[in-house]
Structures are given as C-alpha cells and as structure tokens.
N, C-alpha and C positions, 0 to 999 in steps of 0.2 A: 857377596852371595856365594854360597857353597855350590859344589857340583850337583848335589841332590836337588837343591832348589832350582838350579838352571834346568835340570832334566824334567822336573815337574812343570815348570813354566812352558817347556816345549810341548809337553803332552796336553796342556789345556787347549781346547778348541778355540780358534779365533772367533770372536763375536762378529756376526754378520750385521751389516748396517741395515736398519729398518727402513724400508721404502714402501711406497704405495703398492707396488707390485707384489710385495711379500705379504700383504694383508689377505685375509680370507675373501673369497668371492662375495659372500653375503655383505661383508663390511664395505667392500668397494661399491657394490650396488646401492647400499644405503647412503654412502657419501655422494655418489653421482646423482641420486634422486633429489638432492637439494639444489641442484643447478637449475638455472633458468633455461628456457628453450633456446635462446641465442647461444648460451654457453655450451649447451649440449651439441648444437650444430658444429661449433668450433672444435669441441672435444672429439667429435667423430672423425676429424681429419688428422688426428695425431698419429694413430697407428691402428692396426687391426684389432688389438685388444680393446683400445678405447672406443673404437667404432662399434664393437660389440656391446660394451657397457652403455654407450649413448643410445644405441638403437633400442635397447630394452626399455628405456624411458620414453624415447620419442614416439615409438610405435606401440606403446602399451594400450592407449586409448585412441579410437578413431571416431570422433564425434563430428557430425555434419548437421548444421542448422540451416533450414531454408528461411531466409529473411523475408519480411514483407516487401511488397512491391514499392511501397511509398517510403521505405526507409533508406535515406541516402548514405547512412553510415556504412552500409555493406555493399556499396556500389564499387566493386573492385574487379579488375580484369582477371584475377587469379581464380580459377575454378578448383576449389579444394576437393570437391567430390570426384571429378574426373581425374585430377592429378594424383590424388591419394589412391584411388582404386587402380590406376595405371601402375603406380609404384608397387603396390602390394601384389598385383597379378603378373607383371611382366619383368620385374627386376631380377637380375642375376642373383643377388643376395636375397635370401628368404626373410624379408621383413615381417611377413604375416605370421611367422612362428612366435613373435612376441605379442601378438594381439590378445588382449584379455577382454576388451569391451568395445562393441560396435553400437553406435547410436545414430539414428537419423530422426530428427525432430524439427519442429517449427517454433517460431517465436510466439505466434498468436494461436488462437483456437477458433473453431467454427469455419465460417465461409472464407474469412480472410486467410486462414491457413491453407485451405484447399486451393486457393488461387496461387499460393506460393510454390506448390509442387505440381501444379497442373501440367507443365511440360514433361514431367517424368512419369505420367500415368502409363500403365502397362498396355493400354490400347494404342499408344503411339510408339514409334520406333525408338525414341530416346529412352522410354521406360524399359523396353526390351534390352537395349544395350546396357543400361545400368544393371539389370538383373544378371546379364551375362558376365560383366566385369566382377560383380560381387560374388558370383558363383566361383569364378576362378580364384578369387582371393580367399574364399572360405575353404576351398579344397586344400589350401596350404596352412590355414589357421587351425592347428590341431590342439591349441590350448585356450580356445575361446571360452569365456565363462559367462558373459552377458551379451545378449542380442536384443537391442531395443529398436523396434521398427514402429515409430509413432507417426507414420504418414499413411494415408489411405491409398496405397499403391499395392497392387496385387503382387505377391511373390510367386515365382514360377515353381513348378513341381520339382525340377532338378535342384533348385536352391533349397527347397524343403529337405530334399534327400541329403544334401551336403550338411545341413544343420543336424539332421538325425545322426549322421556318422560322427559328430564331434562328441566324444564321451564326456568331456569336461564341462559342457554347457549345462548350467544350472539355473540361470535366470533368463526368462523369456518374456518379452513384451511385444505384442503384435496388435496393431490396429488394422482391422479388416478393411478390404476394399469396398467401395460403394457399388452397389448393384451385384448382379450374379458374376460368377467366375467366368473368365474368358478362356479357361482351359477346355479343350475339346479332345476327345479320344481320337487318336490317329485313325483315319479311315482305312478301309481295305484297299489293297493294290488294284488300280484300275486295269481293265482289259481292253485292248484295242483290236481293230479288225486285222491288222497285220500279224499280231501275235496269234490270233485264232487261226489265220490261214497257214502260218508257218508251222505251228505246233501240230504234231500228229494227231489224228482223230482218236478219241478215247473209245472205250468199249461201249459206252452208252450213246455215242454220237450217231446220228442218222445221216442220210444223204441229203436232206433238205438244208437249205441255207439257214444259218443262225442269225436271228434278229435279236440284238440285245435289248433289254428292257430300258425304258426311258430313265434317265438318272434322276434320283430324288433330290440331290444337292448338286448344284453347279459349282465346281471348283475352279476358280479363276486361274488363268495361266500365270506363271511367275513373271514379274516385270522385267523388261529388257534392260540390260546394263548399258546399252548404247542408244544414241538418238536415232530414230528411224524417220527419215524425211517423209513428208506427206506426198501422196501420189494424186493423180488426176481422177482416179477411180471414185465412184460415188461412195460415200461413207456407209458403213453397215448400219442397220437399224439399232437404235438405242435400246439397251436392255432395260428390263423393268427394274425400278428402284427396289433395293433390298432393304426392308425394314428390320432393324436390329433391336427393336424395343423388347421383343419377347425372345428369351434365350431358347436355344434348341434343346428339346427334351433329350436327356441322356438315357440310354438304354439301361434298365436295371441290371442286366446281365454283365455289362461292361464295368469292370472293377477299376476304379480310379486310383492313382497313387495316393498314399496317405499324406496328409498335411500336418495338422496339429496332433493327430493320434500317434504319430511316430516318435514323439518326445518321451523320454523316460527319466526318472529320478531328478525331476526339477525341484528346486527350492522355492522359486517364485514363478508365478504364471499370471500373465495379464493378457486377456483377449478382449479388446474393446471394439465398439461400433459394429457389433454383429448385425449383419443385414439380411441374414437368411438362416432359418431354423435348421437347415441341413447340416450346419456346423456343430450342432449340439451333440450328435453321436460321436464325432471326433473329439470333442471336448471331454465327454464322459470317459472315453478310453484313455485320454491323456491324464486325467485326474486319477484313474485307476492305476496307471503305470507309475505315478509319482505320489501315491497316497502315503507312503512311508517317509518321504523326505519333504513334502510340500509344507511350507510355512506361511506363504503369502499368496493371495488370490485376488485378482481384480477382474470384474466382468461387467459388461455394459452392452445394451442394445444401441443401435443407431436411431437417430430421430425418425427416419423414414419407417423403420420397422415398428417403433413404438407408436407412431401415429396410426398404424393400421388397427391397433386395438382401442383407439379412442373413438368416441362418438363422432360421426362425420358432421360437418357443418350443414345447416339447412340449405336445401337447394334454392337457388334464386328463381323466383317466379318471373317468367317473361312478361306477365301482365303488369308487373310493378315498374317496368322501364318507363322512361320519359316518353309520353305520347307525342310531344312536339317533334321529337327526333324521328323523322320518317325514313331516313336513310341509315339504318343500322346494319352493321355487318353481321350476318348470320354465320355462326361457326359451322364449318363443314368438316365432317369427320375425315380423317386421313384415309387414303386408299387401302383397301384390305380390311377396313373396319366398318361393319354395317351398323344400323341402328339397333341391332339386337344386343350390342355391347353396353348400351345405356342401362344402368341399374337404378331402380327406384330407391327412394329414401329408406323405407322399411328393410329392403334387401341389404342396403349398405350397413344399417344398424345391426342386422343379424350377423353379417360377416364380421363386423367389428367385435360382436360378442363372442363369436366362435374363436376369433383370433386371440381375444383376451384369455379365454380358457386355455388355449394352447400355450400362451406365454406364461401363464401362472404355473404351469407344470414344468417349465424349463429348468429352474434351479433344482428341483427334485430329480430331474433326469440327469443333470450334470453330475450330481453327487450320488446318483444311483440309490435314491431313497423313495422314489415314486415311479410307477410305470407310466409310459407315455399315454397321452389321451387318445383313445381310438377315434378314428374318423367316422363321420356320420354315414350310415348306410340305410337304405330303404328296407331291406330285408334283414331279418334277425335269425339266422340259422343257429341251432344249438350245437351242431357238430359240423366239422369241415366235410365238404363233399369231395368227390374224386376230382383229380386234376382235369380229366376230360370234360366233366360238367362245367367246371369253372371256366375252362378255355372256351367252351361253347357259349356260355352266358356272356363272357367278355366279348366274343365275336358278334353275338346278336346285339348287345348294347352298342358296340361300335358301328354296326350297320344302321341301327336306329339313329345314332347321332349323325352319321354321315348323311343319311337321308334327310334328316331335318336341316342339316347345314346346306345341302343342295337345294332344298325347298326354299329356305329363307333367302339364299343368295339369288336364286332365280326369281323369287317373288318380289324382291326389292330392286330388280333391274329397272333401268330407265325405260326399257321398251315394254315392260309388262303393264297390263291394264289394271284397273281397280279390282277386277274379279280374278280369283285363282283359277287357273286352267284345270281341266279335268285330269290331265296327265300328272300334275302335281298332287292332286287328291289321291289318285291311284298309287303313287309312290309312297305317300304317307300312310295310306291304308295297309299296304303290303308290309311295311316295316312295323306298324302297330300290331298286326296279326302275329308276326314272329315273336314280338315281345310278350304278347298275351299268352301265346302257346307255351313259351318258356316259363312264364310265371305259374301257369297251371301245372306244368310238369313238376316244377320245384315244390309247389304246395302239396301235390299228391305224394311225392316221394317223402316229404317231411312228415306227413301224417302216417305213412306206412312205417317209417323209422320210429316214430313215437310209439305206435302200437306195438312194434316189435321189441322195443327197449323196455317197455313197462311190464314187469313180471307180476305174477300173482302175489297178493299180500301175504299168503301163507308160506312163502318159500323160506327156507332156512339156510343160513350161510353154510357153504360146503357142498351144496348140491351141484348138479351138472349145470344148472342155469347160471349159478354164480361163477362156476369155473369158466364157462364161455365168456362171461362178461369180463372177468379179470384178465383173460388172455387177449381179448380184443380191445379193451379200453386203452391200454398204454399206447397202442398204435394210432388211436383215433384222437386222443386229447392233444390239443395244440401246445406247442412249446412256448407258452406266454408266461410272463412273470407272475400273473395272477394265480396260476395253477400250481405254483411251486410250494404253496403252503400245505398241500395234501401230503401226508406222511406215507411212507412205503408200508408201515405197519398197520395203517388203518384199513379195516375191511370195507369193501364197497357196500354202501347202504342200498338195500333192495327197493325201498320206497322213498324215492326222491321226488319232491314236488318241483314245479316249474320255477318257483321262487329260489329254491336252493341251487338249481342249475344256473339261474341267472347270476347268482353270487359267485359261482365258480368260474364261469367263462367270461373273460373280459370283452369278448365280441358282442355279448348281449346287452352291454350297457347302453342305455338310451341317453344320449347327450341332450335331448330336448327337455328332459325332466329337470325341474328346478334343483339347484345344488344347495339346498338348505343345510344338510349335514356338513358339507365342505366349508361353507361360510361360518358356521357356528363354531368351528374349531379355533378360529382366530378371534372370536368375540371376547371382550374383556371379562364377561361374566363367567366364562367356563375355564376350567383348568386345562391347559394344553397337555399337561402330563397325563391326564386321565384318558386322553384319546388313544385308541389302539393304533399303533403304527401299522402301515400296510406290510404285508409279508414280502420278503425279499427272495428272489429266485436263487436257488442253489445251483451253481454252475456245474457241479459234478454230482449226479444222482447217486453214484455208488458211495460217496462219502456220508450221505445222510442215513444210510442203513445202520451205521454204528453210532453209538452215543457220542463219541469224540475221537479225534485222530489219535494214533498211538503216542505221539510226542506232544500232545496238547498240554500236558501238565508242565513240561519243560518250557514250552512256548509261553504259557501264562506266567510262569515264574520269572523268566527273563524279561518279559514285557513289563510286569509290575516293577521289577528291579530298575529297568530303564526309566520308567516314569518317576520312581522315587529319586533316582539320581538327578533327573531334570529339575525337580523341585529343590533338591539339596543344592544343586549348582546355582540356582537363582538366589537362594538364601546366602550361600557363601560369597557370591559375587557382590551382593549388597553389603555384606560385612567388610569385604575388601575395599569397596568404594568408600565406605565410611571411615575406615582406617586411613585411607589415602588423604581424605579431607582433613582428618585430625592432624596429620603430619604436615601437609603442605598449604592448607588454607591459612591465610594471614588474618582472617576475620572470624569471629565466632558467629553463633546463630543470630545474635542481635545486631550484627554488623559492626561491632567494635573491634579495634585492633587488639591482638593478643600476642604475647611473647612467651616463648617456651624456653625453659632452662635446658641445660645439656642433658640432665637426667631424664626430664620429661620427653625430650626429643628422642633419646635412645630407646626409651620404653615404648613410645608410640611407633617408632620405626621397627622395633622388634615385633609388635602386634601386626604391623602391615606385612612384614616378611612371613609370619605364620599364616596370615589370611591368604596370601598369594600361594603358599605351599599347599594349603587345603584346597584351594580352587584348582590348582594343577592336578592334585591327586584325584579330585572328583571328575575332572575332564578325562583323565586317563582311564578311570574305571568305566565311565560312560562310553568311551570309545571302544573299550574291550567288550562291553555288553552289546554294542551295536554290531561289532564284527561277529560275535557269536550268533546274533540273530540273522545276520546276512548269510553265514555259512550253514545255518540250520537247513536240513533238507525240506522242511516244511516252511521255508522262508516266505513264500507267497501267502500261505495261510496265516502267517503272523499278522501281516498287514490287513488281511480280511477280518481277522479276529478283532484287532484293535479298532478297525473302522466300524465293524458292526456293533461293538459294545460301547465305544466312546466317541466315534466319529473321527474325522481327520484333525490332527493336532495343528490347526492353523493359528498363527499369532496375529495375522492381519487379514481382514476380509473387507473388500470394498465392492459395492454393487450400485449400479446406476441404471435406471429404467427397466430393470428386470424385477417383476413382482417377487416379494419375499414373504413367506409365511413362517409363523413361529414354529409350527410342527416340523417343517422342513429344516429350519435352522437348527433346531435342537437335536435332530438325528444326524445332520450332515457333518457338523463340526463339533469338536470338543470345547465346550464353553469354559472349561477349567484352564485352558491354555491361551484363549483369545485375549489379546492386549489392545488391538485397534479394531474399531468397527465403524465403517462408513456406509450409510444408507441414504441414498439420494434418489428421490422420486421412485420409490419402490412400492407405493401403495400405503394403506393404513399401517402404521408402525406401533400402535398402542398394544396389540397382542404380543409383539416381540418384546417390548419393554416390560410388560407384565410377566412374561415367562422368565426373563433375565432377573427380574426382581425376586421371584420365588427361588431361583437358583442361588442368588446372592444371600438370601436368608439362610439357606441350608449351609452354605460355605462361601466365604468371601471370594468374589470373582477377581481375577487379575486385570480386568478391563481398565485401561488408563487413558485411552484416546478415543474420542467419539466425534463423529461428524454426522449431522442429520439436518434435514430440511422439513421435518414434521415435529415441531417442538410443542408437545402437549403436556398437560399436567401429569399424565402417567410417566412421561419421560423425565420430567423434573423430579418427581418423587423417586424414581429409580436412580437417577444421577446423585441425588443427595444421600443415598444409602451406600454408595461405593466408598471404600476406604480412602482412595486418592483419585485425583484427576489431574493429568498432566497436560492434556490438550482437549479443548472443547470448541468446536465450530458449530454454531447454530445459524441457520439460514432460513429466511422466509422469502419465497420467490414472488415475482410480480404476478398480478392477476392475469395478465395477457401472455404469460410464459407458455411456450409450446415445446414439447408435448405437456399438456396439463396433467396434474397429479390426480390419482384416484382417491387420495386421502382428503378428508374434509379440511377446510381452512381452520387453523388453530386460533384461539382467542387468548393466549397467554400475554401477560404484560411484563414490563421491565421490573416492577416491584416484586412480582412472583419469582422471576429469575434470580433477583438479588437475594430474597429471603430464603429460598429453598436450596439453591445451588451455590451461588457465589459466596454466601456467608460461610459455608463450610469448606469449600475447595479453593478459595482464593489464595491461601498460603502455599499450596502445592502446584497451582496452575502455572504453566510455562508459556502456553499459547492460547489465546482467547479471541474468538471472533463472534460478535453479536451483530448480525447483518439482516436487516429487514428492508427489502426494496419496495414492499407493498404500501406501508404506511409508517407512522411515527410511533407505533406502540412500543418499540424496543429502543428508543433513544435513551441513552444513559442520562440520569439526572444527578443532582448534587450528592445524594446519599450513595449512589453507586460509585461515583468518582471518589468520594471519601473512603469507601470500603476498599476500592482498588489500590489507592495510594497508601493506605495504612497497612494492608495485609498482603499486598502483591509484591513482596520482596523478591520472589523468584520469577515473576512475570517477565518474559523476554519479548513477546510479540503481542500486540493488541490491535484489533480492528473493530471499530464501533462507530455509531453515529451519535451526534450530540448537538445541542444548541449553543447559542452565544453565552448564556449564563453558565452552562455546564463547563464550557472550555475555560472560562475565567477561574472557576473552582479547580480545574485541572492544572492550570498554570501555578496556582498558589501552593498546591500540594504535590507538585511534580517530583520533589526531592525524595519522596518515599519509594519511587519506582527505580531502585538502584540497579536492577538487572535489565531494564527495558532497552532493547536494541532497535526495534522497529515499531513505528506508530502509523496507523492508517485510519484517519477519520473519514469514513466512507461518505457521510453526508453531514455538512455543517449547516444546520437549520438556521436560516437567517431571513428576516423579513426584507432586509435591504438587498436588492439584487446587484448592487454595484460591485464591479470586479475588485475595486480597491479594498473593500472590506475583507474579502477572502485572502488577498495577497498580504495585507498588513497583519491580519490575524496570525498567519503563518510566521511572519517576521517576529511578532511579539512572542510567540511560542519559542522560537529559536533564541531570542534574547534571554528568556528565562532559563533556558538550558545552559547558556554561557555562564551563568552565575553559579552553576553546580558542576565543577570539573570532575567530580567523582562519578557522574552519571555516564552510562554507556550508550545513550541514544545516538544512533548513527543515521537512521533512515526515517524521514518524515514525509507523509503524503496527506494533504488536506483537500477533500472534496475533488479528488481526481481519480479516474478509473485506470489509468495506465502510466502515470508519471510520478516520480518520487524525487526528493531532494536528499542529498547526502551531506552530513555534517562532518567536517574535517577539523580536528583539533591540532594546533601547532604542537609538534613533538617536543619533548624535554631536551632532546639532543640539540635542536636549533638554539635553544636558550643558553645551553652550556657553551656553544660555539661563539655566542655574542659576548659573553663575559670576558674572556681573555683579550678580546680586541680593545675593550675599555681599559683594562689594566696596562696594556702595552702603551696606550696613548699617554697615560699618566706617568709612566716610567720615563718616557722620552722627555716629557716636560721637566721632570725632576732632575734627570742627569744633565740637562742643559745648564744647570746652575753650578756644576763642577763639584758636587758632593759625592760621598761614598754611599751608594744605595745598598742597604743590607736586606737580608731576607725578611726582616720584620717590618720593612716599609719605612724605616727612619734613616737618618744620616748620622754616622758616627756613633751608632748605638743608641740614639735618642728613641724614646718610646712613641713619639708622635711623628707622622709624616710631614714632609716639608710642604708648606702652602704653595700652590701653583702660582706662577706670575700672573699679573693682571691682564696681560695681552691674550692669554688663552682662556679667559673666563667665558667670553661670549661664544667663541667657537665651540668649546666643549659643551656648553649648555644647549646650543642650537643642535648639535649632532645628537645629543641624548634625547632632546625633545622630538627630533625627527624619527629616531628609532622607536621611541615610545608611541608616537602617533601611527607608525606603520604596523605595530603589533596589534593583532586582533585575537580575541579569544576563540572565535569560531569562524570558519570559512565554509561556504556552501557550494555544492555543485548541483546545478538545476537541470531540469528536463532529462532525467535519467529514466529509461523505460523500466517497467517491472521485470522484464525478462533479462535485463542486465544486472539484476541483483541476485547474488548467489547466497545460499544458506538461510534465506528468510522464507518461511512456508506461506505466510499470509499474502505474499506477492506472487506466488506461483499461479500460472494461468488456470490450472484446474480448480484452485480454491477460489479465485476471483470470479470465474464463470459458473462455479457450482456444478461441475461435472468431472468425469474421469478422463 
C-alpha cells in the first residue's frame, strides 16, 4: 500500500457500530410497542431511557372495568382503580403525561351494571374520593385524547374544568348520572352574634339590638374527627327528617360552572342516559363549539325520562281488591306530602302529552334548527310588560299559591273538623281578590295598548306615526328566535291583524291547539322537502344589514374546495385499498388461489405506490385548506355558513329514546357524508326512510351501516336502493318492553327481507343481525340460508334465529361462508325442550366446521344470551415440531445396525432405506397410534362471556340489549 492510500485510509471516518440506542426515537417506540406487559415491566427496570420507553406503552391507556358481583373471575385483592389513580396522581415521575385514553366501563348493561358501581356514586364518600383522585391525575394529563365515562356517576365541576383545559381532548363519552345533579352553589358566608358585636356599627345601624332572620336552610356542622364519649345529660330532641326526594331549586341568577358546554373542537361526542332536559342547552353550545370538527354523535334519554312521555298505566281501583282480605295495609303518604299531590288519570295523561311535545323538540334544539317549545301560560300578552308589572304579578301569584298551600295544609290537619273554618275562607277570599284585581288591571292595560298601537288605515309610511313606531318597536320586541326572520329592510306594516301578530311572537302560541301541521310533515304522503324550515335567529343583527360579509366569497370558495377534497380523498383511498388487495391478496374474487409473475407483481406494486402518493398529496392539500379556513378572520362564520347550508358533516349518528323527525334530521346533518345511522326507539321512522330515499334518488348516499328497531316496508325499499350495505342490524323488541315505542308494530316477514334487501346486499354485507324477540316471523328459512351461504363470502358476523330444519341446511352449506368469524343463533326453535338437543346440535355444528380447515369461524353461541364457545385450531407449528421427532426415532433404529446413514435415507448410497428390525415394529406403531389419537382438528373453550370477546360487534352489550 502506498503512502497516499494509507493517508486516504486514515481520513475515512470509522464506521460506528449500529445499536438500539442509535435508532431514531420513533423506531424505538415502535419496537417496544410489540412487547407484552410483563416484558415492559422488566424493560422499565433497565435504565432511565428504557423506563421512559416502557412507560409510554404501559400508561398510554387507563381502562377500568367494573365487574358483576356474581363473577368470580374478577375476585382479586388488587384494586386497579385506586392503585392506578394513586400512581398517576402522587408519583414523583409524571406517568400521566403519557395518557391518551381513559375509560371507565361495566361488563353488563342495565340494573346489573348499576349494582357494580353503586359504591362509587357521587352521593357517598367513595365517589367523591374517586373524583378527587381523577381530578389530580387529569391536571397532569396534558395529552389526553379520549375520555370515556360509561358509568352513571356524576362528575364534579372541578373535574369538568380540568377536562376543558385539555386542548388535545377530541373524543368524549359521558353517561349522565341518575336523578338531579348534587352540585349546589356555595352559600353566602354566615354571620354570628360575636361577629356582629365585635364589628363596628355601620352608618345605617341603629341603637336597637339586631335580631337575625330565621335561617332558611340548616347547615349541619362538620363531623368531629375524634370520638366524643356520651354524657349523662339528656339527649337533645331529634331533628325532623330531611327528605331529599325533591332537589333544591337553584336561583336563576346564580350562574353555575359549565359542564358539557365547555368542550370545543371535539371529533366524537356521546352523551347518554340524559335524565333532565336542563342539559339540552349545554349540549347545544357544545355542538356549536365543535360543529366544524364533529364527525360522530351518540345521544340517548334515560328510561326514567322516556317513561314520563309515555301513557301512564291505568290506576288500580281499590274496589277490585280481594273482599275476603279484611286486613289490608293502606298506603300512607310520607310526611310533608298531603293528599293534594295525588294526580288523577286524565291529569297524568295530559302531563305525559306535554312532556312528549317537549321531548320531540329536543333534537332540534340540540342542533339549533328549532326553537324551544314555549311553556303553557294562562294569559297571552302580545308585548312584554315592564319589569315592575311582572314582578308584581309574580308576587301576587306567589301570595295566592302560599295562601292555598296554608289553607290545604291546615284543612287536612288531623285536628280540623269536616267543615272549613271561617278564618280559612277569609284567607282564600283575600288572596282571590288580589288575583282578580291584578287580572282586571292587566286586561285594561292590554286594551289600552291595543287601541294605542292600532293606527288609522289611511296612514302612509314615512309619517310621524310610523316614525314613532319604528323607534319604539325594537326596544319592545322580544329577543326570541321566532322574530329573527324579520328583515331590517322591511317597513313596518301599519295594518297588522291579530293573526299576523300571533305568527310573529312565539309567546302567543297556544300549545293546547292540535298539532296537525307538525304531524303532517312526517307523514309518508307529503314531501318533507316541501315543508318550509323555521327561520333561524341571527346572532349578530348588524351582519344582516348587508347582503353578505366582505370575505364570504373566499369562505365559500375554500369551503367548496374542502368538500371536493374530502370526496376525492375517499375515492383515492378506495383505489389505494384495491391496489393493495391486487398486490397482496392470495385469492381472487372467486376465492381461488392466484399466482403473480415478477412482471405483474412489479406492475401492481407500482400502481400501489402511485395510489399512495396521490392519497398523500390529497391529504396534504386538504390539511392546507383546513389551515386556511382556521386562520381566516371570518373563521367562525365559515362553520355557521356550512352548518346553515349543508348541516353538520357527521359520519355517524346514533339516537336512542329521543324522538327524531325527518325535517329535523335533514336540516341538522349533511346526509351526503353520513355513513352510519342508528335509530332505536325514536318513534315512527317511515318518514325518515322516505326522505332518505328521495335524497338517494337525486344522488347516491354514502350510507353503509344501519341499525333500526322499526323495520317497515318503507325501510326495506330504501335499503334495497342503496349501492352497498356493510352492516345491517334489524331488531324487533318484545311486546312488554319498556319504555314502549311510539311507532306501530311492523308486519314484515322473512321472505320480504330476503327478496328486497338480502338478495341485493348479501355479497357486500360484513355484519348481519336479524333479531325478533316478539315472534317467529323473522326466523331464517332454507331459502335464506342458501342465499347467505352462496353469496355471503364477505360475511364476518351473523346473528339470527332458526329452526332445526334450517340449521341442518346451514351445516350442509357452511363451506360457503369463508369469512365468517362469529355466529350467534339467538333462538333455536325446537319442539323438544330437552337440554341434550341444544348441546348436541352445537356439537354437530362444530364437527362440520372441523371438516373445513379453510373456514375462519372462531366464536359460536347457540340459544344463549351471554355465553359463547371459542373454536381453537391446532397450529401448523405444532405439527412441524412432531415430524422431526419421528425421523429421529427411525434414525436411531437404522444406525443400530452399523450401516452408513446418508442424507438420502439409505445405506451405502442405496436408494431405499433399511427396513427396521422386527423388535421395533410394535413400539413404533403404538406410539404413532397414540399420537394420532391425541390429535384433534378442533378444540373448544366453553362458558366464555360475551364481554370477554374482543373485536366482535354482535356480542357487544349495546347490540345485544338494543340500546346505546
């Protein structure tokens, strides 16, 4: 080697040895993410660096499940909830910074689930401690993305505030507490006699002694931290029992901290088991704050709130009781409740009707497409009176109510006689005179105002009369949404009739009148699009004076560009997925194996690369447009424009127990984006499917997943007109189900479902549930089974009911369901009630599956509501491990004869192997027979709960119970 070569060799940098620490951080995290939890715990003890890597994976998700009380599998002394929150809140190392997902859930649904978390309710100390620990953890979790609170335990106001401060939170799931909120506004500071005597007298104080007013609420003293021994003094009198059935009325002036309304820019929102309509206003503000980013919404009422809108059951007549039973216990009302609380049957029905009207307007109020239903009032003023008159009327009404209350309480005393005393009559008469005088004064003032406001018919706009009207009218008209339709450019009409004034003012609506126009908009015979939508109030009056904002053209251009890019991204993604299948799928569309040459593989791989590049470019351009929209000074008006013209761009909408109307649905969301729709117990659904059918005729809808419990012929016709269906869940509830549905019972049959829907969509369906708990009208027959097995090559999950004859047909043609992973036979109709029939039928089905190793069926449940069996196939690796053991045994037997064993299996180059000695014949045959006998094609794991099955939708508790 010359000197120049040696100098060049010295100048070359020495190659560093590639180690794990030299890899990029993203690659290290990806490698560590494949470790098990046990390995991650061991890895965290290596060094600080590996402790950081392991902590990212260990504390990424914090999932707590409250098990059922009768489940022994979860009987463990380890408290994961308390230990986890303690680690997140009090540890020196900030584990909470790695949190991305917090979830608290139950295994079951309904009453069984409420018993599981009953010790953690907010009304007990344990629930308050849990809220406090969770609050401390959330204050450190600055990167939280998902918060799922699926238990009916109230969240404290500080905890809501901590969630509001997390900017990365984009997925929110909250199940509301049962009953009213326990939050109370902090009371004012109390004053004691010592404070009053020590403090200097004020300028308004007099020389007389101060007597404080009696307290309205008695605040109990704080409990003592030490044990106080009992004394010989007589005990104090027992206090009166405090009834907590009725919540304390909060003052309207006291502003409570926000709860749901404080969240912004959410991508998914789920608020379930709403037990009070006071939450609706907060929900409305939350939807407004997230209208530009929201893609998934779940809403539901609680059973208690939904039952308030149902027709009450008939009262039990006491005369119908058993006359022989002379000693019957008469129910006594609790203290504090008189007999005046008893409401008659017609009054209960009227209240239920009024509650139903209020609940029907809830969805429109949430999405801000309908004004709230006004409450019933006896008087109908056309204009608002002054505040002094309203306060006086309120005080008079309050006096009248208090007088009546005192009268009734005294009249039903045990000491009162059958006749009403004269003193009570005088009290009632005095209160009635006040009310009558007030009504006469209001009537007189209303007539004077009406005569004053009605001008001469010959008046011309522009005169002094009109000027006075135009100057006084804006101050008098109420700020209600119904009046927002009046334009600033419209001249006031001098001759307005009473009917036109009723149309303008929302306070003049009489809720006792029949709602024929409201019900006709959802009827199948009328076009929902022909109905005029109600006017929406403009939040800024000054903006309505101009035709459009200065930058509205740019806003519209950017918005349309964004919608175009969304559609293009969906098409490009579908092309990329198809290219990926062309490259990596081993089977063609017919299920046959295919082989690709090198040229074909390189060609298809190039197409896949180009498709991925196009998708990346579209995503980048879409992100750029979204950033422009966000930085636009009129950014908030962009969302309002898109929302008013197209609705919210939801991809998934799920509603349970909240009435849904077609007119509200069409204006609230953008049907051109919706891909999943779940409607459960929402009233008559035929108008909704009719409206979607008309929209689909104009342009194909992207709706691919539907769940409904009102399967009518209108729904079947609409489903048959969709281009594809990937998920179809159809449910018919029991006749005794509560809360009962407002929709009439459907009369569809299995033949209609098969001919109209399944015949078209069976090749594309991936999940199918046909569940009828009421009768046998939806039991699948032989023709339906043949259709499923021949065309359902993409079907992955199936839930249905069938008879013995149908299940025999299913076993014969099971090989056609090559993608089926989970099978749930909801009801196996059988005349023989013997348990052996059910058990052995399941065994026969599993035996048929064992003859088709290409099938993917893993979960089987037959006539069981909460248990499933898992099918385990012996892996190919175990078979490969057994083969070398047999060859080793033969090799030892051959070498025992002293020959040369070659790689070809012969001796001395002979083409045939040496015959084994006779002594080893029986031993070898017995061992082979034993191994063959021990091998089974399928093994089963029995008694697995539905909640232990992951990744199968038909076994989820919400799908099984038919609720959200």
